[in-house]
Every structure is written in structure tokens, then in C-alpha cells.
Backbone as CSV, one residue per row, in Angstrom:
resi,resn,N_x,N_y,N_z,CA_x,CA_y,CA_z,C_x,C_y,C_z
1,MET,64.966,96.201,91.124,66.350,95.739,91.629,67.218,96.786,90.793
2,GLU,68.130,97.247,91.752,69.078,98.235,91.349,70.350,97.487,90.767
3,ARG,71.093,97.957,89.674,72.214,97.406,89.048,73.311,98.654,89.153
4,SER,74.485,98.106,89.319,75.524,99.244,89.438,76.499,98.896,88.327
5,PHE,76.811,100.039,88.122,77.787,99.877,86.828,79.323,99.199,86.842
6,PHE,79.658,99.495,88.283,81.082,98.826,88.734,80.492,97.702,89.545
7,PRO,81.603,96.679,89.282,81.314,95.389,90.171,81.302,95.721,91.652
8,THR,81.020,94.772,92.341,80.967,95.240,93.584,82.251,95.031,94.445
9,VAL,83.538,94.210,93.882,84.397,94.037,94.083,85.393,94.112,93.044
10,TYR,86.138,95.386,93.019,86.999,96.020,91.833,88.470,95.907,92.375
11,GLN,89.386,95.215,91.804,90.361,95.088,92.274,91.387,95.220,90.859
12,PHE,92.301,96.484,90.862,93.145,96.539,89.909,94.670,96.389,90.577
13,ARG,95.476,95.535,89.589,96.675,94.962,89.940,97.681,95.267,88.853
14,SER,98.584,95.753,88.734,99.384,95.910,87.799,100.165,94.511,87.587
15,PRO,100.552,94.061,86.363,101.049,92.566,86.804,102.552,92.801,87.371
16,LEU,103.302,93.732,87.874,104.394,93.700,88.089,103.952,94.901,89.445
17,SER,103.025,94.349,90.311,102.802,95.804,91.478,103.795,95.442,92.340
18,ARG,103.958,96.612,93.276,104.922,96.719,94.488,104.189,97.728,95.542
19,ALA,104.489,96.925,96.662,103.656,97.738,97.680,104.768,98.631,98.353
20,LEU,104.324,99.591,99.305,105.098,100.458,100.191,105.804,99.465,101.059
21,PRO,107.085,100.044,101.494,107.827,99.083,102.587,107.183,99.700,103.900
22,ILE,107.280,98.445,104.723,106.515,98.848,106.146,107.390,98.234,107.070
23,GLU,107.075,98.485,108.295,107.946,98.242,109.502,106.878,97.125,110.101
24,THR,107.244,96.049,110.648,106.272,95.041,111.232,107.048,94.432,112.217
25,ILE,106.225,93.553,113.204,106.756,92.964,114.083,106.317,91.522,113.959
26,GLU,107.241,90.622,113.745,107.196,89.250,113.601,107.837,88.406,114.718
27,ASP,107.335,87.460,115.448,107.898,86.678,116.431,108.283,87.571,117.407
28,GLY,108.277,88.546,117.508,108.779,89.625,118.591,109.696,90.411,117.943
29,GLN,110.102,90.172,116.505,111.292,90.945,115.993,110.954,91.870,114.997
30,ARG,111.280,93.280,115.234,111.085,94.386,114.506,111.524,93.983,113.029
31,MET,110.738,94.222,111.895,111.143,93.982,110.554,110.916,94.965,109.787
32,PHE,111.859,95.496,108.819,111.657,96.374,107.809,111.064,95.290,106.555
33,LYS,110.195,95.434,105.783,109.636,94.464,105.067,108.937,94.872,103.710
34,ILE,109.571,94.563,102.470,109.323,95.051,101.129,108.572,93.434,100.384
35,GLU,107.250,93.775,99.744,106.643,92.769,99.248,106.290,93.410,97.698
36,ILE,106.736,92.518,96.676,106.987,92.774,95.245,106.122,91.525,94.531
37,ASP,105.077,92.118,93.519,104.418,90.951,92.784,105.262,90.781,91.661
38,LEU,106.065,89.335,91.574,106.691,89.070,90.111,105.999,87.929,89.682
39,PRO,104.729,87.790,89.203,104.310,86.763,88.454,105.142,86.427,87.359
40,ASP,105.255,85.134,87.119,106.114,84.467,85.909,107.625,84.521,86.131
41,PHE,107.915,84.747,87.334,109.344,85.032,87.345,109.959,83.892,88.509
42,LYS,111.097,83.240,88.219,111.800,82.069,89.037,112.639,82.476,89.964
43,PRO,113.002,81.968,90.953,114.137,82.468,91.727,115.475,82.813,90.877
44,GLU,115.702,81.765,89.932,116.950,82.245,89.088,116.639,83.391,88.220
45,ASP,115.760,84.001,88.143,115.305,85.118,87.307,115.164,86.298,88.006
46,VAL,115.763,86.210,89.466,115.527,87.500,90.322,117.038,87.612,91.037
47,ASN,117.444,88.975,90.897,118.672,89.154,91.672,118.351,90.168,92.831
48,VAL,118.693,90.174,93.937,118.495,91.109,95.182,120.041,91.313,95.817
49,THR,120.427,92.393,95.765,121.651,92.923,96.232,121.485,93.933,97.330
50,VAL,122.520,94.092,98.295,122.379,95.019,99.517,123.748,95.618,99.350
51,LYS,123.847,97.043,99.266,124.927,97.662,99.261,124.791,99.230,99.627
52,LYS,125.354,99.609,100.868,125.442,100.905,101.440,123.889,101.430,101.985
53,GLY,123.285,100.324,102.478,121.751,100.624,102.895,121.113,100.774,101.934
54,GLU,121.216,100.195,100.775,120.020,100.120,99.730,119.939,98.848,99.091
55,VAL,118.675,98.365,98.895,118.246,97.233,98.524,118.112,97.336,97.186
56,LYS,118.458,96.552,96.126,118.259,96.635,94.711,117.742,95.124,94.134
57,ILE,116.476,95.126,93.633,115.834,94.182,92.636,116.073,94.212,91.429
58,ASP,116.633,93.280,90.751,116.689,93.183,89.308,116.009,91.869,88.909
59,ALA,114.986,91.892,88.116,114.579,90.624,87.792,114.353,90.677,85.873
60,LYS,114.415,89.507,85.324,114.506,89.479,83.932,114.157,88.077,83.657
61,CYS,112.916,87.981,82.557,112.434,86.474,82.228,112.046,86.525,80.863
62,GLU,111.649,85.431,80.375,111.425,85.259,78.866,110.115,84.263,78.862
63,ILE,108.938,84.578,78.400,107.865,83.671,78.728,107.613,83.400,77.018
64,THR,107.565,82.235,76.817,107.174,81.634,75.332,105.768,81.023,75.358
65,GLU,105.076,81.569,74.671,103.627,80.651,74.707,103.234,80.988,72.982
66,GLY,103.298,79.269,72.627,103.033,79.183,71.228,104.271,79.694,70.309
67,SER,104.056,80.505,69.352,105.259,81.180,68.413,105.686,82.437,68.938
68,SER,104.913,82.895,70.130,105.085,84.398,70.353,106.181,84.309,71.593
69,LYS,106.986,85.394,72.057,107.659,85.267,72.947,107.380,86.847,73.727
70,GLN,107.605,86.695,75.135,107.302,87.972,75.961,108.592,88.208,76.787
71,PHE,109.063,89.262,76.771,110.241,89.691,77.773,109.755,90.506,78.836
72,LYS,110.037,90.259,80.189,109.760,90.994,81.017,111.020,91.404,82.024
73,GLN,111.219,92.816,82.602,112.120,93.129,83.218,112.031,94.178,84.174
74,ILE,112.192,94.175,85.262,112.132,95.074,86.038,113.346,95.406,87.074
75,SER,113.182,96.490,87.724,114.311,96.955,88.499,113.788,98.123,89.563
76,TYR,113.963,97.875,90.845,113.403,98.420,91.960,114.490,98.902,92.834
77,SER,114.633,99.713,93.779,115.761,100.089,94.503,114.818,100.775,95.663
78,TYR,115.366,100.392,97.160,114.807,100.904,98.017,116.102,101.259,99.166
79,SER,115.810,102.295,99.710,116.736,102.742,100.887,116.156,101.886,102.143
80,LEU,117.072,101.377,102.699,116.886,100.732,104.213,117.257,101.707,105.394
81,PRO,116.324,101.366,106.417,116.696,102.248,107.575,117.949,102.141,107.925
82,GLU,118.489,103.160,108.758,120.087,103.182,108.904,120.337,102.276,110.038
83,ASP,119.087,101.524,110.721,119.097,100.804,111.885,119.295,99.216,111.566
84,ALA,118.822,99.191,110.127,118.742,98.036,109.630,119.874,96.850,109.975
85,ASP,119.504,95.772,109.839,120.861,94.878,109.976,121.231,94.299,108.712
86,LEU,122.095,95.150,108.016,122.221,94.473,106.801,123.000,93.046,106.420
87,ASP,123.710,92.516,107.472,124.221,91.245,107.184,123.226,90.030,107.259
88,ARG,121.881,90.452,107.976,120.789,89.612,107.990,119.518,89.838,107.014
89,VAL,119.495,90.595,106.116,118.575,90.712,105.089,118.424,89.707,104.196
90,ARG,117.293,89.183,103.918,116.798,87.899,103.457,115.652,88.285,102.372
91,SER,115.791,87.740,101.352,114.776,87.240,100.517,114.038,86.319,100.307
92,LEU,112.868,86.265,99.886,112.021,84.814,99.545,111.107,84.887,98.536
93,LEU,110.983,84.132,97.166,110.151,84.162,96.096,109.253,83.145,96.570
94,LYS,107.846,83.589,96.844,107.022,82.465,97.493,106.112,81.937,95.948
95,THR,105.645,81.026,96.319,105.033,80.110,95.223,103.746,81.054,94.611
96,ASP,103.327,81.880,95.092,102.339,82.839,94.498,102.784,83.959,93.841
97,GLY,104.212,83.956,93.609,104.801,85.103,93.069,105.129,86.322,93.685
98,ARG,104.754,86.349,95.108,105.544,87.714,95.631,106.769,87.397,96.038
99,LEU,107.387,88.391,95.810,108.828,88.425,96.353,108.776,89.347,97.828
100,VAL,109.419,88.668,98.636,109.291,89.274,100.058,110.977,89.547,100.620
101,ILE,111.105,90.656,101.027,112.284,91.102,101.519,112.377,91.494,103.023
102,GLU,113.067,90.885,103.826,112.867,91.468,105.067,114.195,91.646,105.738
103,ALA,114.370,93.052,106.394,115.724,93.445,107.102,115.267,93.716,108.629
104,PRO,116.009,93.036,109.391,115.658,93.018,110.839,116.017,94.253,111.378
105,LEU,115.227,94.926,112.367,115.631,96.076,113.081,115.791,95.759,114.648
106,PRO,116.740,96.665,115.110,116.950,96.454,116.750,115.317,96.697,117.351
107,ALA,115.399,96.317,118.489,114.342,95.986,119.458,114.054,97.623,119.850
108,ILE,112.711,97.821,120.047,112.451,99.124,120.724,112.364,98.981,122.109
109,GLU,112.986,99.890,122.992,112.923,99.634,124.368,111.540,99.603,125.042
110,ALA,111.051,98.593,125.488,109.990,98.511,125.979,109.398,99.549,127.014
111,ALA,108.378,100.471,126.643,107.813,101.530,127.204,107.537,100.655,128.843
112,LYS,107.648,101.786,129.766,107.262,101.428,131.140,105.626,101.615,131.030
113,GLU,105.095,100.705,131.079,103.637,100.992,131.137,102.992,100.977,132.460
114,ASN,103.349,100.382,133.374,103.134,100.376,134.718,103.807,100.700,135.891
115,ARG,104.447,101.839,135.421,105.303,102.641,136.366,104.579,103.072,137.402
116,GLU,105.147,103.198,138.865,104.632,103.884,139.549,104.844,105.207,139.715
117,ILE,104.157,106.169,139.934,104.376,107.720,140.042,104.425,108.143,141.494
118,PRO,105.324,108.732,141.957,105.344,109.175,143.412,104.210,110.529,143.552
119,ILE,103.639,110.148,144.740,102.794,111.296,145.065,103.349,112.288,145.979
120,LYS,103.400,113.482,145.843,104.204,114.362,146.561,102.979,114.907,147.415
121,ARG,103.460,115.059,148.675,102.459,115.953,149.614,102.950,117.169,150.089
122,GLU,102.084,118.319,150.189,102.451,119.601,150.692,102.106,119.843,151.972
């Protein structure tokens, strides 16, 4: 029987990890999306602002366990795409601790996939 030094599933996540922004399509709408893990934070601990094409996330919380206190504070800033609809940027702190920020993007003109090509005769 062969034994491996490393477990078969190894996952390292910082308690405050963040993912790279992505562009996605949800329900036919293009979106610029940011997801950040914010365990231990409540919605009132998090402040998300949009100004001059940039989204800024600031969060602070205090965790008390017995006689000890722990303070957490983060600050992230992301540039939004030039064509993002800044008036419709929204944020949601999910129950699993993920902060999701979405900015709608304009639709891409559908490519003409089935267009006919004329045949020239000589």
C-alpha cells in the first residue's frame, strides 16, 4: 500500500482571500464580477463604494472569544471596466461569508453565425 505525504485534497485558503475579477454572463446579461471571502464579517461591517470607475471595499470587525479580542480590517480596490454601468453596481454578502460585487456590462453584438456568403462566378 502506497502512502502519500500530501493529502489527496489539499486546499489552502487565506481567511480573507479574494479572487480575480471575472467577466461572466448571467441570464443573458454580461457582468463584471468580484468575489471576496469575508468570514466573520456582517453586512454592517462592510462598506462598498463606487467612485470614478473604481469599486472600493473596506471592512472592519471585532471578534470576542472568551477574554480575547481579535480585530480584522481589510481594504481592497478594483478598477471597473470603462463600459460598466456604475449606477447599477450591486453587492451582496452571502451567508457563507462571500462578498459578491457585480457591475452590468453592455451586451456584445451577436456574431452573425449563420450568414450566407455569396458565391462569385468567373
